[in-house]
C-alpha positions in Angstrom: 26.9 181.7 187.1 24.0 181.7 184.6 24.6 180.2 181.2 25.3 182.7 178.4 22.9 182.3 175.4 24.8 181.2 172.3 25.1 183.7 169.5 22.6 182.9 166.8 24.1 181.5 163.6 23.6 183.8 160.6 24.2 180.8 158.3 21.3 179.0 159.8 18.9 181.8 158.7 17.3 182.0 155.3 18.9 185.4 154.7 22.3 183.9 155.6 22.0 181.1 153.1 20.9 183.4 150.3 23.7 185.8 151.1 26.2 183.0 150.9 24.8 181.8 147.6 25.0 185.3 146.2 28.6 185.8 147.3 29.6 182.4 145.9 27.8 183.5 142.6 30.1 186.5 142.5 33.2 184.2 143.0 31.9 181.8 140.3 31.5 184.6 137.7 35.0 186.0 138.2 36.8 182.7 138.4 35.0 181.1 135.5 36.0 184.0 133.2 39.7 183.2 133.8 39.3 179.8 132.0 36.1 180.0 129.9 37.9 181.4 126.9 40.5 178.7 126.7 38.7 176.3 124.4 37.1 179.2 122.4 40.5 180.7 121.4 40.7 179.0 118.0 37.2 180.3 117.1 38.1 183.8 118.2 41.3 183.7 116.2 39.5 182.7 113.0 36.7 185.2 113.5 38.7 188.3 114.3 41.9 187.3 112.4 44.2 187.3 115.5 47.9 186.8 115.1 49.4 184.0 117.2 51.2 186.5 119.3 48.1 188.6 120.0 45.8 185.7 120.7 47.4 185.0 124.1 46.3 188.4 125.4 42.6 187.3 125.2 43.5 185.1 128.1 46.5 186.9 129.6 44.9 190.4 129.4 42.3 189.3 132.0 45.0 187.7 134.2 47.2 190.8 134.0 44.7 193.4 135.3 43.0 190.9 137.6 46.2 190.2 139.5 47.6 193.7 139.0 44.7 195.6 140.6 43.8 192.9 143.2 45.6 194.5 146.2 44.3 197.9 145.4 40.8 196.6 145.0 41.0 194.8 148.3 42.3 197.8 150.3 39.8 200.1 148.6 37.0 197.9 149.8 38.2 198.4 153.4 38.5 202.2 152.8 35.5 203.2 150.7 33.1 200.4 151.5 32.7 196.8 150.4 29.2 197.1 149.0 30.2 200.2 147.0 33.2 198.4 145.5 31.2 195.3 144.7 28.6 197.4 142.9 31.2 199.4 141.0 33.1 196.3 140.0 30.0 194.5 138.8 29.1 197.5 136.6 32.6 197.6 135.1 32.5 193.8 134.6 29.1 194.0 132.9 30.1 196.8 130.5 33.3 195.1 129.5 31.6 191.7 129.0 29.1 193.3 126.6 32.0 195.1 124.8 34.0 191.8 124.5 30.9 190.0 123.1 30.4 192.7 120.5 34.1 193.1 119.6 34.8 193.4 115.9 38.6 193.6 116.1 41.4 192.1 118.2 42.3 195.4 119.8 38.7 195.9 121.0 38.5 192.4 122.4 41.8 192.6 124.2 41.0 196.0 125.6 37.6 194.7 126.9 39.4 191.8 128.6 41.8 194.2 130.3 38.9 196.2 131.7 37.0 193.0 132.6 40.0 192.0 134.8 39.9 195.4 136.6 36.2 194.8 137.3 36.9 191.4 138.7 39.7 192.7 140.9 37.2 195.1 142.4 34.5 192.5 142.9 36.3 189.5 144.4 38.1 191.0 147.4 34.9 192.9 148.3 32.8 189.8 148.1 35.3 187.6 150.1 35.7 190.3 152.8 31.9 190.6 153.1 31.8 186.9 153.6 34.4 186.8 156.3 32.8 189.7 158.2 29.2 188.4 157.8 29.8 184.9 159.2 31.3 184.4 162.7 34.7 182.8 163.0 34.6 179.1 163.7 32.5 176.4 162.2 30.1 178.8 160.6 32.8 180.7 158.7 34.6 177.4 157.8 31.4 176.2 156.1 30.9 179.6 154.3 34.5 179.6 153.1 34.2 175.9 152.2 31.3 176.8 149.9 33.4 179.8 148.5 36.4 177.5 147.9 34.3 174.9 146.3 32.8 177.5 144.0 36.2 178.8 143.0 37.6 175.4 142.3 34.5 174.3 140.4 34.5 177.5 138.3 38.1 177.0 137.4 37.4 173.6 136.0 33.8 174.2 134.8 35.0 177.2 132.8 36.7 175.0 130.3 33.6 172.9 129.8 31.3 175.9 129.4 33.7 177.5 127.0 33.7 174.4 124.8 29.9 174.1 124.9 29.3 177.7 124.1 32.0 178.0 121.4 30.8 174.8 119.8 27.1 175.9 120.0 25.9 179.5 119.8 29.4 180.8 119.2 32.4 182.3 121.0 30.6 185.6 121.6 28.3 183.9 124.1 31.3 183.1 126.3 31.0 186.8 127.2 27.3 187.4 126.7 26.4 184.7 129.3 27.8 187.1 132.0 25.2 189.7 131.3 22.1 188.2 133.0 24.2 186.9 135.9 25.5 190.5 136.5 22.0 191.9 136.3 20.8 189.5 139.0 23.9 190.3 141.1 23.2 194.0 141.0 19.7 193.5 142.2 20.8 191.1 144.9 23.6 193.2 146.3 21.2 196.0 147.4 18.7 193.6 148.8 21.1 191.4 150.8 24.2 193.5 151.7 23.8 196.4 154.1 25.6 199.6 153.3 29.0 200.0 154.9 29.9 203.3 153.5 33.2 204.6 154.9 34.0 208.2 155.6 37.2 208.1 153.6 39.1 211.3 153.0 41.0 211.6 149.7 43.4 213.8 151.6 44.7 210.8 153.6 44.4 208.2 150.9 47.8 206.7 149.9 47.7 207.6 146.2 51.4 207.1 145.7 51.2 203.7 147.3 48.3 202.8 145.1 50.2 203.8 142.0 53.4 202.0 143.0 51.8 198.7 143.9 49.4 198.6 140.9 52.2 199.5 138.4 54.6 197.1 140.1 52.1 194.2 139.9 51.2 195.0 136.3 54.9 195.0 135.3 55.6 191.8 137.2 52.7 189.8 135.7 53.2 191.2 132.2 56.9 190.2 132.3 55.9 186.7 133.5 53.4 186.3 130.8 55.8 187.4 128.1 58.9 185.5 129.4 58.1 182.2 127.7 57.7 183.9 124.3 60.8 186.1 124.4 63.0 184.0 126.7 64.0 184.2 130.4 67.5 185.4 129.5 66.3 188.2 127.2 67.1 191.8 128.3 63.4 192.7 128.3 62.6 189.9 130.7 65.5 190.7 133.0 64.7 194.5 132.8 61.0 193.9 133.4 61.7 191.9 136.5 64.1 194.6 137.7 61.6 197.4 137.1 58.9 195.4 139.0 61.3 194.8 141.9 62.2 198.4 142.0 58.6 199.6 142.0 57.7 197.1 144.8 60.7 198.2 146.9 59.6 201.8 146.4 56.1 200.8 147.5 57.5 199.1 150.7 59.5 202.2 151.5 56.5 204.5 150.9 54.2 202.3 153.1 56.7 202.4 156.0 56.5 206.2 156.1 52.9 206.9 155.3 50.5 207.8 158.1 47.6 205.9 156.5 49.3 203.2 154.3 47.5 201.4 151.6 49.1 198.2 152.8 49.7 198.1 156.6 52.6 195.7 157.0 51.2 194.8 160.4 48.9 192.4 158.6 51.9 190.2 157.9 52.4 189.8 161.6 49.2 187.7 161.8 50.6 184.2 162.4 50.5 181.9 159.4 49.1 184.5 156.9 52.2 184.9 154.8 52.7 181.1 154.7 49.1 180.6 153.5 49.5 183.2 150.8 52.8 181.8 149.6 51.3 178.3 149.6 48.6 179.6 147.3 51.1 181.1 144.9 53.1 177.8 144.6 50.0 175.5 144.5 48.1 177.5 141.9 51.2 177.8 139.8 51.2 174.0 139.4 47.4 173.4 139.2 46.4 176.3 137.0 49.1 175.3 134.5 47.9 171.7 134.5 44.6 172.7 133.0 46.4 174.6 130.2 48.7 171.6 129.2 46.0 168.9 129.5 43.6 170.9 127.4 46.3 171.4 124.7 47.1 167.6 124.8 43.5 166.7 124.4 43.0 169.0 121.4 46.4 169.0 119.7 47.4 165.3 120.2 44.3 163.3 120.9 42.1 165.4 118.5 39.3 166.2 120.9 36.7 168.7 119.8 35.9 171.8 121.8 32.9 170.2 123.3 34.6 167.0 124.1 37.6 168.8 125.7 35.1 170.7 127.9 33.1 167.6 128.8 36.4 165.9 129.9 36.5 168.2 132.9 33.0 167.4 134.3 34.4 164.7 136.7 37.0 167.3 137.9 34.3 169.7 138.9 32.4 167.0 140.8 35.7 166.0 142.6 36.4 169.6 143.6 32.8 170.0 144.9 32.9 166.8 147.0 36.4 167.5 148.4 35.6 171.1 149.3 32.3 170.1 151.0 34.0 167.4 153.1 37.0 169.6 154.0 34.8 172.5 155.1 33.3 170.2 157.7 36.8 168.8 158.7 38.4 172.2 159.3 36.8 172.8 162.8 37.9 169.3 163.8 41.4 169.0 162.6 42.3 172.5 161.3 43.6 173.8 158.0 47.2 172.6 158.0 46.6 168.8 157.6 44.2 169.5 154.8 46.5 171.9 153.0 49.5 169.5 153.3 47.4 166.4 152.4 45.6 168.2 149.6 48.8 169.4 148.0 50.3 165.9 148.1 47.1 164.4 146.6 47.1 167.1 143.9 50.7 166.4 143.2 50.0 162.7 142.8 47.2 163.4 140.3 49.3 165.7 138.2 52.2 163.2 138.3 49.8 160.6 136.9 48.9 163.1 134.1 52.6 163.7 133.4 52.9 160.1 132.1 50.5 160.8 129.1 51.4 158.8 126.0 51.0 159.9 122.4 48.2 157.4 121.8 46.6 158.1 125.1 43.1 157.1 126.3 40.9 159.5 128.3 39.6 156.7 130.6 43.0 155.2 131.5 45.5 158.1 131.0 43.6 161.2 131.9 40.5 160.5 134.0 42.2 158.9 137.0 44.8 161.7 137.3 42.1 164.4 136.9 39.9 162.9 139.6 42.9 162.5 142.0 44.0 166.1 141.3 40.5 167.5 141.8 40.2 165.9 145.3 43.5 167.5 146.3 42.7 170.8 144.7 39.4 171.2 146.5 41.1 170.6 149.8 43.8 173.2 149.1 41.4 175.9 147.9 39.1 175.7 150.9 41.8 175.3 153.6 44.2 177.9 152.3 41.4 180.5 151.9 40.3 179.8 155.5 43.9 180.0 156.8 44.5 183.3 154.9 41.5 184.9 156.6 41.9 183.6 160.1 42.7 186.2 162.8 42.3 189.1 160.4 40.6 192.2 162.0 37.4 193.4 160.2 39.1 196.7 159.1 41.7 194.7 157.1 39.4 191.9 155.8 39.4 193.4 152.3 43.2 193.6 152.2 43.5 190.0 153.3 41.0 188.9 150.6 43.0 190.9 148.1 46.2 189.2 149.2 45.0 185.6 148.8 43.4 186.3 145.5 46.4 188.2 144.2 48.4 185.1 145.3 46.1 183.0 143.1 46.7 184.9 139.9 50.4 185.7 140.5 50.8 182.0 140.9 48.9 181.3 137.7 51.0 183.7 135.7 54.2 182.5 137.3 53.3 178.9 136.6 52.5 179.4 132.9 55.7 181.4 132.4 57.9 178.7 134.0 56.2 175.6 132.7 55.5 176.9 129.2 59.3 177.4 128.9 59.9 173.9 130.1 57.4 172.4 127.6 58.5 174.5 124.7 62.2 173.7 125.3 61.6 169.9 125.5 59.4 169.9 122.3 61.8 172.0 120.3 64.8 169.8 121.2 62.9 166.7 120.1 61.7 168.4 116.8 65.3 169.4 116.1 66.2 165.7 116.5 63.6 164.7 114.0 60.8 163.5 116.3 57.2 163.7 114.9 55.2 166.7 116.0 52.7 164.8 118.2 55.6 162.9 120.0 57.4 166.2 120.6 54.3 168.0 121.9 53.4 165.1 124.2 56.9 164.9 125.6 56.9 168.7 126.2 53.5 168.6 128.0 54.6 165.6 130.1 57.8 167.3 131.2 55.9 170.5 132.2 53.3 168.4 134.1 56.1 166.7 136.0 57.4 170.1 137.1 53.9 171.1 138.1 53.6 168.1 140.4 57.0 169.0 142.0 55.6 172.5 142.7 52.7 170.9 144.6 55.1 169.0 146.7 56.8 172.3 147.4 53.5 173.8 148.4 53.0 171.0 150.9 56.3 171.8 152.5 55.5 175.5 152.7 52.1 174.7 154.3 53.9 173.1 157.3 54.6 176.7 158.4 51.0 177.8 158.2 48.8 178.1 161.3 46.4 175.3 162.0 43.7 178.0 161.9 40.4 176.1 162.1 41.3 173.8 165.0 42.7 176.7 167.0 39.4 178.5 166.6 37.4 175.3 167.4 39.5 174.8 170.6 38.9 178.3 171.7 35.2 177.9 171.1 35.1 174.8 173.3 36.8 176.7 176.1 34.3 179.5 175.8 31.4 177.1 175.9 32.9 175.4 179.0 33.3 178.8 180.7 29.8 179.8 180.0 28.4 176.8 181.9 30.3 177.7 185.1 
């Protein structure tokens, strides 16, 4: 039997490399905007006279609509076309970034951040599904998703650094203005690099009720989680909000089971290991995303770091994520995703545990840097391996939905983590203040207790990951069988 010529690698071509760089650029833009405003919040509050209660919505508003619209954005990419959704999302993101930078009131800025989250929820699933359908499953896709995962992890850490530099330099408005030239480049690149995949979608068959139910349910859920630390978990509004969210999501499930063309085909959950990968992402990101929040507060409120210094403190973290993601993307075809997720989660947990031991008179070099570096190595492995596992075995017509699921898991996890761990931190600090402890001692103890809980969540993520499919190795093994058969 004659040998079958191997399929040429798209990633090996110049167009493939440029396409991957462009898609990673989209990921960087969306992920960085989730954290870039953190260090700039004090400047924003002073400039626009925000109340303490309203200020959180500069951060949470983006998180709310980003997570709330993610599943709808992912499925819409499958139905109406991925390039079309990417272009529309980029336009929305550009306009809202400009509005945020020009905002003259707290209402205008929060409104712009809410719209910016919607734009990001349209962009990210479309970009990730374009990536998974452009690069063939196996080593090529593992490398592409490795680059995507590295970008997402780096952006999450680098956003804090960039926010500090911009807020301490040209001013907080440039936290939003910096998006404009990047969006302009993206809009030019998308038409040059991404072929049209316009779908012949009929509005008559579109699941409008399902779209309304899932989006409203996710918005209510994330809003309730964001508000819970402020109003209390036992408050009637928190309990009622969680009940309403559960009711809406149950109604969504009932609607999907009867609809002829469901927005969310539940058959996707039958793909082995997909649900475990998404749940791992929820739990892992709950701990890791919250870690950035508490460590930043510790550096500024206890150690007295400036905005720029707090940002610079995360530079080693971005390098650690990049190194780890690069190594893991090459290991996936050899050992699979499961060992990397489990190992990465445990390493991440160890790093955050180190950080949980922060003292009041702490030193960056001895008390923060080792924990941040250890955490970054684990975080890079988790981000790459979970993203790969959550896309493995997904048919092309559901790639957008799978991308929406893993990204929704990211931001639901972030909102859930902040809600739980903020309550832990606040409770511990208030108890110590009531007992007469100095403010810096109370804050440090609260942050430490929350970080300890974060590390335990990462251990839980490692246990959940044991149920995930060892995606990369299975693909590699099949590839070896195919190569052997071709030589017969």
